C-alpha positions in Angstrom: 6.2 13.7 -18.8 6.8 12.0 -15.5 4.4 13.0 -12.3 6.2 12.1 -8.5 3.2 11.0 -6.7 4.3 10.3 -3.3 1.7 7.9 -0.7 0.9 7.4 2.4 -0.5 4.1 3.7 -0.9 2.1 6.7 -2.5 -1.4 7.7 -4.2 -2.5 11.1 -5.6 -5.3 12.8 -7.2 -6.0 16.7 -5.3 -9.3 17.5 -3.3 -10.8 15.1 -5.5 -11.8 13.3 -8.8 -10.2 14.0 -11.3 -6.9 12.3 -8.4 -4.9 9.6 -8.3 -2.0 8.2 -6.2 0.0 5.4 -4.9 3.6 5.0 -4.0 5.3 1.8 -3.2 9.2 1.8 -2.2 10.2 -2.1 0.0 13.8 -0.8 0.4 14.4 -3.9 -3.3 13.9 -5.9 -4.0 15.3 -2.3 -6.8 12.2 -1.5 -8.1 9.6 0.6 -8.8 6.6 1.0 -9.8 3.4 3.4 -12.0 0.9 4.6 -12.1 -2.1 6.4 -11.4 -5.7 5.1 -12.5 -8.4 7.3 -10.3 -10.9 9.3 -7.0 -10.3 9.0 -3.2 -10.4 10.2 -1.6 -7.0 10.6 1.7 -8.4 7.7 -1.8 -8.5 5.5 -3.0 -5.7 6.1 0.4 -4.1 5.4 0.3 -5.0 1.8 -3.6 -4.4 1.5 -3.1 -1.0 2.3 0.3 -1.1 -0.1 -2.3 -2.6 -3.2 -5.1 -0.6 -1.9 -2.9 2.7 -2.8 -1.5 1.5 -6.2 -5.0 0.8 -7.6 -6.3 4.1 -6.5 -3.4 5.9 -8.4 -3.9 3.8 -11.5 -8.0 4.5 -10.9 -6.4 8.7 -10.5 -4.4 9.1 -13.4 -4.8 6.6 -15.7 -3.3 3.3 -16.9 -0.7 5.6 -18.8 0.3 8.0 -17.3 0.5 5.8 -13.7 2.3 3.8 -15.8 4.9 6.5 -16.3 4.9 8.0 -12.6 7.5 7.7 -9.9 5.5 6.7 -6.7 7.0 7.7 -3.9 6.0 4.8 -1.5 6.3 5.3 2.7 5.3 3.1 5.0 5.6 1.7 8.9 5.9 -1.9 8.1 9.4 -2.4 8.7 8.4 -6.4 6.4 7.0 -5.0 3.7 10.1 -2.8 3.1 12.0 -5.3 3.4 10.6 -7.9 1.0 10.1 -4.5 -1.9 13.9 -3.2 -1.1 14.6 -7.6 -1.4 16.0 -7.4 2.1 13.8 -10.3 2.9 13.0 -12.7 0.5 10.1 -15.2 1.0 10.2 -18.6 2.2 7.4 -20.4 0.6 5.2 -19.4 -2.7 1.8 -19.3 -1.9 
């Protein structure tokens, strides 16, 4: 059975780089998560928010159900969205 999951994420830093935090709201599950992530750039924080959200979905649903789920992600980072949609490419592997 496929489950539709709706997730909102955001990450940010004070300064670039600077003290950073991430937040996740998984609307479908009614769950909120947030944490401080140390000194990061704003882009790193945006990516880490998305990763945290995906990990939390896997923890909440379990491995098998999370693989079958359709996850709709709402992000405010143009960079992350365009890279995930293959509109932007990474220049270098790190």
